[in-house]
N, C-alpha and C positions, 0 to 999 in steps of 0.2 A: 835933416835926415840924409844919410849918404845913399848912393845909387843902389847898393846891394840891399839895404833895408827896405827901400822903396820897392825894389823888384819883388821881394818876398811879400810885401804888403799888398801889391797889386795882383800877384799871381793867384792868391786864394780866391778873390771874387771872380776872376777870369775862369778859373777851373770850375767853380760852382755853377756859373752860367753855362760853361761849355758842356758839362756832363749831359744835361737834357738835350742840348743841341746836337751833340755827337750821337746820342741815342736816336734822335729824330732823323739824322742823316743815315744812320745804319738801318732805320726802318725802311727808307727808300730802297737801300741796297738789298735788304732782306727780301723784298718783293722780286727784284731781279735774280737774287740767289735762288729763291724758291722756284721761279720760272725756269731758270737754267737747269736745276736738278730735275724738276718734274718733266720738262720738255726733253731733257737729255735721255730720259728713260724710253722715249719713243724712237730714238735712234739718232745717228749722226746727221742725216738730211734735215729732219725737223729742227734740230738745234742750230744747224748752219743757216736755215731759212730764218729763224728767229733772230740770229745774229745779224744777218743781212738787213732785215726789216728795221730792227732797232737802231742799227748804225745810220740809216738814212733819216730816221726820226730824231736822232740826237741833235741835229742842227736846229730845228725849231724849238726843241726843248731847251737847249742852252741859250737861245736868243731870249726866250721868255724868262728864264732864270735870271739872266742879266738885267732885264727890265725890272723884275720884282726885287732885286737887290737894292734898287733905288728906293723902294719903300722902306727897307731897313735903314738905309743911310739917313733919309729924311726924318724918320720917326725917332731914331736914336738921338740925333742932334736936336730935334724938337723937344724930346723929353729932357735932355740936359738943359735946354734953355727954357723949359716950362712953357711950351707953346702948344696946347692941345689942338688948336684949330689946324696947325700945320700937320699934325699926325692924322687927324680925321681926313684931311684932304688927300694925303699921301695914300691912305688905304683905299678910299673910294676910287680915285683915279688909277691906282694900281690894279684894281679889279677890272676897270674898263679896258686898260691895256691888255691884261691877261685874257679877257674874253675875246678881244679882237684878234690877238695872235692865235688863240685856239681855233677860231673859225677859219682864219687864213690857212692854218696848218691842215685842217680837214680838206679844204678846197685844193690846196697844193698836193696833198697825198692822192686825191682822186685823179689829178692830172698825171702823177708820176706812175701810177699802177700800170698803164699800158707800156711804159718805158722800162719796166724792171728787167726784161730779157736783154736789154742793150747794155747792162752793166757788166757783162762778161763774167757773170758768176756761173757755177756749174748749172746746167739746164734743170736738173731736178730741184735745185735750191730755188731758182727763180720761179719755177712752177708752183712751189709750195708756199711762197711768201705772201701773195696778194691779200687773202682774207685776213690773216693775222695783222698784216701791215695796216689795213684800213681800220680795223677794230682798235688797235693801239692808238692810231691817229685821232680817232673820235674821243678816246679817253683823255687826250690832252686838254680838252675843254675844262672838265672838272679838276684835272691835275694842276693846271695853271692858276685857277682860282684858289686852290689850296695853298699854293706857294705864296700868293699875296697875303692871305690871312696869316700864314705861319710867320712870314717875315715881320709883319706888324707885331704879332704877339711876342716874338723873340726880342725885338727892339724895345718892347715894353717890359722886358724881363719877366715875362709870363710864359715860359716855355713848357711847363710840365703838363698842363691839360692838353695842349696840342700834341705833345709826345704820345700821350695815352690814346688819343684819337687816331693818330697815325699808326700806332701799333695795332689798334683794332682793325684798321684798314689792311694791314699786312696779314692778320689772321683771316680776315674775310677773303683776301686774295688766295691764300693757301687752300681754304675750304672750297672756294669756287673752282680753283684748279683741279682739286681732287674729284669734284663732282663732274666737271665738264670736259676735262681732258680724258679721263679714264671711264666715265659713264657709271659712277657709283650711285646707289640709292634710286635707280630707275631713270637717272638723267641720261641724255644722249652722250655717247663718247665722241666728242668733236675733235679730239686730238689737238693740233696746233691752234686751230680756230677757237677751241674751248678756252685755251690760255688767254687769247685776246678778249673774249667775252668776260672772263674772270677779272682781267685788269680793268676793263671799263666799269664793271659793277663795283669793284672795290674802291676805285678812285671817286666814283659818284657818291658812295656812302661816306667816304672820308670828308669830302667837301660839305655834305649835308651836316655831318657831325660838328665841324668847325663853325658853320653858320649858326647852328642852334646854340652852341656855347656862347658865341658872341652876343646873341640876343639876350642871354640869361645872366651874363657875368656883370655884376655891379661895378667891380673895380675898373673895368674898361669903358664904362659908359661914357665918361666925359672925353675919352680919347678916340672914340669910334663915331662914324657918321650918324647923325640924328635922322637923316633921310638917306637911304641907300640908293633909291632910284630917282635921279634928277639929271637935268642936262649937264654934261661935263663942262668944266671950265677949260678952254683950250690953252690958256696960259699955264694952268697947273699941269696939264698933260705935257706941255712942252718942257716944263721944269723937270718932271719925272723923266721924260725922254732924254734930256740933256745929261742927266746923271746915269741913266740906264744903258743908253746905246753903246758907250765905250766899254762898259762891262760885258754887254752882249757881244761886242766885237771881239773882246779878249777870249771869251768862252767859245765863240764860234771858231776863232783861229785854232784853238786847241782841239776842239771836238771835230772840226772839219778835217784837220790833219789826221786824227784817229780814224775818221771815216775813210779818208783816202788810203790810210794804211790797211784798213779792213778790206777795201776793194783790191788792193795789191795782194794781200794775203789770200783773198778768195781765188785769185788766178793760180795759186799754188795747189788747190784741191780742197775737197771737203774736210779732210783730216786736219789740214793746216788751219782752216777757218774755225772748226770746232775747238781745236786746241787753243787758238787765240781767244775764243769766247770764254773758255774756262779760266784761262790765266787773267784776262782783263776783268772778269767778274770778281775774282779773288783780290786782285790789286785794287780795283775800285772800291771794294768793300772796306779794305784796310784804309784806303784814302779818305773815307768818310770821317775818320777820327780827326785828322788835321783839318778837314773841311769844317767840321763842327767847331773846332778850336778857333779857326779863322773867323767864323761867324761871330763867336763870342768876342773876339778881339775887335771886329768891326763895330759891334754894339758898344763895347766899353770905351774904345777910342772915340767913337762918335759922340757918346754921352759926355766924356771928359772934355772933348773939343767944344761941344755946344755950351758947356758950363764954364769954359775958360780955364780948365785945370791943365795947362800945357805941360807942367812939370811931370805929369803922370804918363805922358804918351810913350816915351822911350822905355820906362820900366814895364809897361803893359806889353809892348812889342818884345822886349827881351825875355819876359816870362813866357810868352807864347813860343818863342824859338826854343827855349829850354824844355818845355813840356813836349813839344813836337819831336824834338831830337831824342828824348828819352823813350817815347813811345815807339819811334821807328827802329830803335835798336832792338826792342823786343820783337816787333812784327817781322823785321828782316831776318832775324835768327830763326823764327818759326818757319818762314818760307824756305830758308836754306836747308834746314834739318828735316822738314816734313813735306817736301815738295811732292813726292810720289803719293804719299797718303792723302794729301789735300786734293790733288788732281783726280785720284781714284774715287772721290766722293761724287764726282760729276759725270764721269765718262768711263766706259768699259773697254772700248776698242783699244787694243794694246799700242798701236802706232800713235793714235791721237793722244793717249794718256802719256806716253813717253815724251812726246813733243810738248804737251802742256806742262809737264814737270820741269822741262828745260827752261821754258818761258818764265816759270815762277822763280827760278834762280836769278834771271835778269831783273824781274820785278823786285826782288829783295834788294838789289843794288841801287835801283833808281828811287826807292821810297824816300830816302833822306832828302834828296833834292826836291822831290815832289812836295814833301811836307813843308820845307822851308819856303818854297816859292808861294804856296797858297796862304801860309800864315803872313808873309810879308804883304801879299796882295790884300788880305783882310785889313791890315793896318792902314794901307793906303786908301782903301774904300771908306773907312771910317772918317778919314780926313777929306773925303770928296775928291781925292786924287785918282782919277779913273782913266784918263786918256793916254798917258805915257805907258802904263802897264799894258793897255790894249795893243799899242803898236809894237812894244817889245815882245809880247806874246806872238803876234803875227810873224815877226822876223824869226823868232826862235823856232816856231813850228814849221813854217813853210820854206825858210831858207837854210835851216840847219837839220831839223828832224827828218822831214820827208826826203830831201835829196840824199842825205847820208844813209838813211834807211834803205832807200832804193838801191844805192850803190852796193851796200853790204848784202842786200838780198839777192840781186841778180848778177852784176859783173863779178862780185867776189864770191858768190855762191853760198851765202849763209842762210838763205831762205827767210822764213818767218822770224827766226832769232835775230837776223840782221836788221829787220825792220824795228824790232824792239830796242836794239842797241842804238839805232838812230834816234829814237825818242829819248833814250837816256842822255844822250849828248845835248839835246835841246833843253831838257829839264835842268841840267847842270847850269846852262847859260842863264835860264830864267831865274833860278835860285840865286845866283850871284848878282845879277842886275837888279832884281826886285829887292833883294836884301839891302843893297847899297842905297837904293832910292828910298826905301822905307826908313832906314836909319837917318838919312839926311832930312826927310820931311817931318820926322818926329822931334827934331831939335827944337827946344822952346825958344831958341834965339832967332830962328828963321821966320820970315813972314808967313802968315797963315794962308792956305789956299782960299780962293775967292768965295767959295760957297759957305754960307752960314745961314741957319734958319731964323733970320731976324726979320724977314719981310712978312707983314701980315698977309692973309689970304686976299687975293685981288677982289673977290666978292665974298661977303660973309655967307656962311652956310645958313639957310633958313631954318627956323625952328620947326620941330616936328608938328 
């Protein structure tokens, strides 16, 4: 079978798996989208305060996402090698790591609250942020447990039920927002803090829904822990950590750079920060499509890798690039032609709206590089190749994006648009280097990366 025939053959199952994963990723963004729209109706200051608080919390969020990606890597390769014990261990220890990071996040957020005025944001923004900031920090505990469950289910090619549970959480968040931000049906009108309470309640309900499904689903029984509560195996935790921390480092490099950009933009005024929030929410929503596609490629390459089907690796990668490129052609055109209409859905202030519309034009141009780099990273993760992408991301973000963005924003006078052009340059570098690395690592003629799920569990899991 030639390469083109294999590409079409491998693209169909990738797309079928990607569809619910994309929808699941969009459900995460729908929560942010709903919050942005509903908080934006309160005014520029509450929206800027929410942007400021969420930017600080992105760092622990991305760290835990990186760790739980290790669950997906281990489970997909274990499924390809038909090793249920490895998958059970990955989920149970992934939940342990997620809970630990969630608790550390809450403690860290409590320490940061007194320091919020020192981030040189507008005084009214810093004053409005603390209550919302702490509520969203507490909501990370259920959110991170949800990530571990979902990555396990995705790697088991069981994404549909988790998708519906996540969508139910989005609907609950919108309802709680409506009740608690504006005070409908006799509930108190808590404004920005009401949005924080809504996020906490919705995330807790989502985790509860996933846990109940796992207890009832017969198809997952042999692949999930027989005992959920038992002493963790430190060797298994270290194995997950060794796979997860480079991915966490990569995500932290990208997100910390965006946080730094947000802090830089915040010094330009509330309108600049609100416009940035609108544009980044739109761009991040579109970005969830290649992210879901990347997750599907991680699972498919991990499963093929675990099963020893090395001839399928490059066609899976090339199919992902093709699908990602076609989608970004459509999404970029929509941003170019409808930028003012899209920005008008979020904000009414004419100056902030015009600025947000300009940022959407830049977002239209960097979408292709963004999609290509995350799809390539998904392929590398499926192979267990996680360290080099982490360091390359760090270099691109902190030695290209941030310096060039600052130069364009201040010395050259382009303001917030200059910061966004700096990130475009960094994303182009990441797309090129990750693409070359992924193409080389998927060659069936090259030695395989050192990690394969062939080792038995160091200690057998006790029977229920």
